[in-house]
C-alpha positions in Angstrom: -2.6 -16.5 -13.1 -1.2 -13.5 -14.9 -0.8 -14.0 -18.7 2.8 -12.9 -19.4 1.9 -11.5 -22.8 -0.4 -8.9 -21.2 2.5 -6.8 -19.9 5.8 -5.5 -21.1 8.8 -6.9 -19.2 9.2 -5.1 -15.9 11.3 -1.9 -16.3 13.7 -1.4 -13.5 14.8 2.2 -12.8 17.5 3.0 -10.2 16.8 5.3 -7.3 18.2 4.7 -3.9 17.0 1.2 -4.1 15.6 -0.6 -7.2 12.1 0.7 -8.0 9.9 -1.4 -10.2 7.8 0.4 -12.8 5.1 -1.8 -14.4 3.9 -0.5 -17.8 0.8 -1.6 -19.7 1.0 -4.0 -22.6 2.4 -2.8 -26.0 0.0 -0.9 -28.2 -2.0 0.7 -25.3 -0.3 3.8 -23.9 -1.0 4.4 -20.2 -3.7 6.8 -19.2 -2.0 7.9 -16.0 0.9 6.9 -13.8 0.4 5.7 -10.2 3.2 6.1 -7.6 2.5 3.5 -4.9 3.7 3.5 -1.3 3.9 0.0 0.3 2.7 -0.8 3.8 5.0 -1.0 6.8 6.2 -4.5 6.1 6.3 -4.5 2.3 9.1 -3.6 -0.1 8.9 -3.2 -3.9 9.0 -6.9 -4.7 6.0 -8.8 -6.1 3.9 -9.7 -3.0 2.5 -13.0 -4.1 4.4 -15.8 -5.8 1.7 -17.5 -7.9 -1.2 -15.0 -8.6 0.8 -11.9 -9.2 -2.3 -10.2 -10.5 -3.2 -9.6 -6.8 -0.3 -7.2 -6.6 -1.7 -3.6 -6.7 0.9 -2.5 -9.3 0.3 -5.4 -11.7 -3.5 -5.2 -11.2 -3.6 -1.5 -12.1 -1.1 -1.9 -15.0 -3.4 -4.6 -16.5 -6.2 -1.9 -16.5 -4.2 0.7 -18.4 -2.0 2.6 -16.0 1.7 2.8 -15.5 2.5 2.0 -11.9 5.7 2.5 -9.9 6.6 1.5 -6.3 8.4 3.8 -3.9 11.6 2.1 -2.6 12.4 3.1 0.9 15.9 3.2 2.3 14.7 1.1 5.3 14.4 -2.0 3.1 18.2 -1.9 2.7 19.0 -1.2 6.3 17.5 -4.3 8.0 21.0 -5.5 9.1 22.2 -2.0 9.9 20.2 -1.3 13.1 22.1 1.9 14.0 21.2 3.7 10.7 17.7 2.0 10.7 16.9 3.5 14.1 18.2 6.9 13.0 15.8 7.0 10.0 13.0 9.5 10.4 9.6 10.0 8.8 11.1 13.0 7.0 13.6 10.7 5.4 10.9 8.5 4.0 9.0 11.6 2.7 12.3 12.6 0.9 12.3 9.1 -0.7 8.7 9.7 -1.9 9.7 13.0 -3.3 12.5 11.4 -5.2 10.3 8.6 -6.5 7.7 11.2 -7.7 10.5 13.1 -9.5 11.7 10.0 -11.3 8.1 9.1 -12.1 7.5 12.5 -13.7 10.7 12.4 -15.7 9.7 8.9 -17.0 6.1 9.9 -17.9 6.2 13.7 -18.3 2.8 14.0 -20.1 0.7 11.8 -17.7 -1.4 12.7 -14.7 0.3 11.5 -11.5 -1.7 9.7 -8.8 -0.2 8.9 -5.3 -1.4 5.7 -3.6 -0.6 4.1 -0.3 -1.5 1.0 1.7 -1.8 0.8 5.5 1.0 3.0 7.0 1.9 3.8 3.4 -1.4 5.6 3.2 -0.4 7.8 6.2 2.8 8.8 4.4 0.8 9.4 1.2 -1.3 11.9 3.0 1.8 13.8 4.2 3.4 13.6 0.8 0.2 14.9 -0.9 0.0 17.9 1.4 3.4 19.1 0.2 3.1 18.3 -3.5 0.7 20.6 -5.4 1.3 18.8 -8.7 -0.5 15.6 -7.9 -3.8 14.8 -9.7 -5.3 12.2 -7.3 -4.8 10.3 -4.0 -5.7 6.7 -3.2 -5.7 5.5 0.4 -5.9 1.7 0.9 -7.1 1.1 4.4 -5.0 3.7 6.1 -4.6 7.3 6.8 -3.7 9.9 9.5 -6.9 11.0 11.0 -7.0 14.0 13.3 -7.1 13.4 17.0 -10.5 12.4 18.3 -11.9 11.5 14.9 -10.9 7.8 14.8 -9.3 5.0 16.7 -5.6 5.4 17.6 -3.0 4.6 14.9 -2.3 1.4 16.8 0.0 0.3 19.6 3.7 0.8 18.8 4.3 -2.8 19.6 1.7 -4.1 17.1 2.9 -1.8 14.3 6.4 -3.2 14.1 5.6 -6.9 14.3 5.0 -9.2 11.4 3.3 -12.6 11.7 6.3 -14.1 9.9 8.4 -13.3 13.0 6.4 -15.8 15.1 8.4 -19.1 15.1 5.2 -21.1 15.6 3.6 -19.4 12.7 6.6 -19.9 10.4 6.9 -23.6 11.3 3.2 -24.3 10.7 3.2 -22.1 7.5 6.2 -24.0 6.1 4.5 -27.3 6.8 1.2 -26.1 5.2 3.0 -24.9 2.1 5.0 -28.1 1.8 1.6 -30.0 1.7 -0.1 -27.4 -0.6 -0.7 -30.1 -3.3 -3.4 -31.5 -1.0 -5.4 -28.2 -1.2 -6.3 -25.5 1.3 -9.0 -27.6 2.9 -6.2 -29.9 4.2 -4.7 -27.1 6.4 -5.5 -28.1 9.9 -3.8 -25.3 11.8 -6.3 -22.8 13.4 -3.5 -20.2 13.6 -2.8 -20.4 9.8 -6.5 -20.4 8.8 -7.2 -17.5 11.1 -4.6 -15.3 9.3 -4.8 -16.5 5.6 -7.6 -17.5 3.2 -5.5 -19.5 0.8 -1.9 -20.4 -0.1 -1.2 -17.2 -2.0 -2.2 -15.1 1.0 -0.1 -17.3 3.3 2.9 -16.7 1.0 2.1 -13.0 1.3 2.4 -13.2 5.0 5.5 -15.3 4.9 7.5 -13.6 2.1 6.0 -10.2 1.5 6.2 -9.1 5.2 9.8 -9.6 6.0 10.6 -5.9 6.1 9.5 -3.6 8.9 9.1 0.0 9.9 11.3 1.4 12.7 9.3 2.3 15.8 10.7 5.9 15.6 8.8 6.6 12.4 5.6 5.1 13.8 5.9 7.2 16.9 6.4 10.3 14.9 3.3 9.7 12.7 1.2 8.7 15.7 2.2 11.9 17.5 1.4 14.0 14.4 -2.1 12.3 14.2 -2.7 13.5 17.8 -1.6 17.1 17.1 -3.5 20.1 15.8 -1.2 20.2 12.8 -2.9 17.0 11.4 -6.2 18.7 10.7 -4.4 21.6 8.9 -2.4 19.2 6.8 -5.4 17.2 5.7 -7.5 20.3 5.2 -4.9 21.6 2.7 -5.2 18.7 0.3 -7.1 19.9 -2.8 -7.1 16.9 -5.1 -9.6 14.1 -5.6 -9.2 11.3 -3.0 -10.4 7.7 -3.0 -10.4 5.5 0.1 -10.8 1.7 0.0 -11.5 0.6 3.6 -12.1 -2.6 5.5 -15.4 -2.3 7.4 -14.8 -3.3 11.0 -11.2 -2.3 11.8 -9.3 0.6 13.2 -7.4 1.1 10.0 -10.7 1.2 8.0 -12.2 3.7 10.5 -9.0 5.8 10.2 -9.2 5.7 6.4 -12.7 7.1 6.3 -12.0 9.7 9.0 -8.9 10.9 7.1 -10.9 11.5 3.9 -13.6 13.2 5.9 -11.1 15.7 7.2 -10.0 16.6 3.6 -12.6 19.4 3.4 -10.9 21.1 0.4 -10.8 18.0 -1.8 -13.1 18.4 -4.9 -14.1 14.8 -4.7 -14.0 12.5 -1.6 -15.0 8.9 -2.2 -14.9 5.9 0.2 -15.5 2.3 -0.9 -16.2 0.0 2.0 -15.3 -3.6 1.5 -17.4 -6.6 2.5 -17.8 -7.1 6.2 -15.6 -10.2 6.3 -12.6 -8.6 4.6 -9.7 -7.8 6.9 -6.9 -5.3 6.7 -4.6 -7.7 4.8 -7.4 -8.6 2.4 -7.4 -5.1 1.0 -4.3 -6.1 -1.0 -4.3 -9.9 -1.1 -7.9 -11.2 -1.0 -8.6 -13.9 -3.6 -11.3 -11.5 -5.1 -9.2 -8.3 -4.8 -9.2 -8.0 -8.6 -12.7 -6.5 -8.4 -11.3 -3.7 -6.3 -8.7 -2.9 -9.0 -11.7 -2.5 -11.3 -13.4 0.0 -9.0 -10.2 1.9 -8.6 -9.6 2.0 -12.4 -13.2 3.3 -12.8 -12.7 6.0 -10.2 -9.5 7.2 -11.9 -11.2 7.3 -15.3 -14.4 8.9 -14.1 -13.0 11.4 -11.5 -9.3 12.1 -12.1 -9.2 11.9 -15.9 -12.6 13.3 -16.7 
């Protein structure tokens, strides 16, 4: 559990949507500011309900950094399908540009690091290629590897589906959460235990994944990854980059291949997670706090040295 006295109250700054900026506890000025791009199903809310220390933003704020989340216009268009379908990748990159602008105005003296998870890591690569003022880039199990260097981005169908949309999953998840007082060992559903490790991760799947990315954006990014322009984009990134990847997954392979293609980066580091960690574990595993420690050490030893 997060000790409330360790952090200032959350500071809410208005952009197109509310963006949450988490700042370190009083008396310890932040060493850098991290602008975080959520994955395809996430929005800027806290991802878990009980152990909020698993949230990337809070975890890094506890370690001495100011962290803000990029609010995408798509999170406010879920019931406006016409405008949602018309939203392009360039629109989301504009949202990232605006978030970086607000971040720099809020923390004008601090180094700025861009981070992204899953498809958010793909967008982080594109944003980093057009922002020469960034000081570092963090890719959490994602990227936009050049054609032929990694497994495909993923099927369009898989990318726009969330487990929480499955009626069977939702019913069994609600039943399991209602009986949570009996402990995780009491969960009898193979479907639930195949997707989650504990109740916090189950809540992540249920409540943190209710936003989705339009298929149009996914198609555009997938097409870019298969084009010659992708290698040129990644080759032009000249800032330190850190990848945190799952070991045996297409997203982890893509993350490592993306960083390998950044030939002009002064520092390219890849941390491979334990073999049994899945894609979702990268941001919600019960032991994810150790990864926040490694990321903090990389920032201090590479970006801030």
